[in-house]
matplotlib code that plots the C-alpha trace (Angstrom):
import matplotlib.pyplot as plt

x = [2.2, 3.8, 2.7, 3.7, 2.8, 1.2, 2.5, 1.4, -1.1, -1.5, -5.1, -5.4, -3.1, -2.7, -0.8, -2.4, -1.1, -2.6, -0.8, -1.8, -1.1, -0.6, -0.2, 0.3, -0.6, 1.0, 0.0, 0.8, -1.9, -0.2, 2.0, 0.2, 0.9, -2.0, -1.6, -3.8, -3.0, -4.9, -4.3, -6.1, -6.0, -5.1, -5.0, -4.9, -2.0, -2.7, 0.0, -1.3, 0.5, 3.4, 1.2, 0.8, -2.3, -4.0, -7.5, -8.4, -11.4, -13.5, -12.9, -10.5, -7.9, -4.3, -1.7, 1.9, 3.0, 0.3, 1.2, 4.8, 3.9, 1.6, 3.7, 7.3, 9.0, 5.8, 6.1, 9.8, 8.8, 6.0, 8.4, 10.8, 8.1, 6.9, 10.3, 9.9, 6.2, 4.9]
y = [-7.9, -4.6, -2.8, 0.2, 1.6, 5.1, 7.6, 6.4, 8.5, 8.6, 8.3, 8.4, 5.7, 3.8, 4.3, 3.3, 3.1, 1.6, -1.0, -0.2, -1.4, 1.2, 1.0, 3.4, 2.8, 5.0, 4.8, 6.8, 8.1, 9.6, 12.5, 12.5, 10.5, 9.4, 8.1, 6.8, 5.8, 3.9, 3.1, 0.3, -0.3, -3.9, -3.8, -1.2, -1.7, -1.0, -0.5, -0.3, -1.2, -2.6, -5.1, -4.9, -6.2, -5.5, -5.5, -6.0, -4.5, -7.5, -7.2, -10.1, -9.4, -10.5, -11.1, -10.0, -13.4, -13.4, -9.7, -10.7, -13.7, -11.6, -8.4, -9.2, -6.3, -4.4, -4.2, -3.1, -0.4, 0.8, 1.2, 3.1, 5.4, 6.1, 7.7, 9.9, 10.8, 9.5]
z = [-9.4, -8.6, -5.4, -3.3, 0.1, 0.4, 3.0, 6.4, 8.5, 12.2, 13.4, 17.1, 18.5, 15.3, 12.0, 8.7, 5.2, 2.0, 0.0, -3.6, -7.1, -9.8, -13.5, -16.4, -20.0, -22.7, -26.3, -29.4, -31.8, -34.8, -33.4, -30.0, -26.9, -24.8, -21.2, -18.5, -14.9, -12.3, -8.7, -6.7, -3.0, -2.1, 1.7, 4.5, 6.9, 10.6, 13.2, 16.8, 20.0, 18.0, 16.1, 12.4, 10.7, 7.3, 6.1, 2.4, 0.6, 1.3, 5.0, 5.4, 8.2, 7.7, 10.4, 10.0, 8.6, 6.0, 5.1, 4.5, 2.4, 0.1, 0.2, 1.0, 2.8, 3.3, 7.1, 6.9, 4.3, 6.6, 9.5, 7.2, 6.0, 9.5, 10.2, 7.1, 7.3, 10.7]

ax = plt.figure().add_subplot(projection="3d")
ax.plot(x, y, z, "-o")
ax.set_aspect("equal")
plt.show()
């Protein structure tokens, strides 16, 4: 599965960012090209008081170890994006 992290946002004393999967389908129909794109949230990362957790759309909460198992490098990427957008 391919995933990415959206730009983080500061809300009060926490920073949040969505981990999403995105896909694009492009087809040809005669001389035309038809494309569609979709984006689906997987989890919302929360950084508060130096602790990173995530919540999925079903409400399950993940700790940092579980986030790294499911989305390797996600926490490091969040920290990198915080410098760019936070």
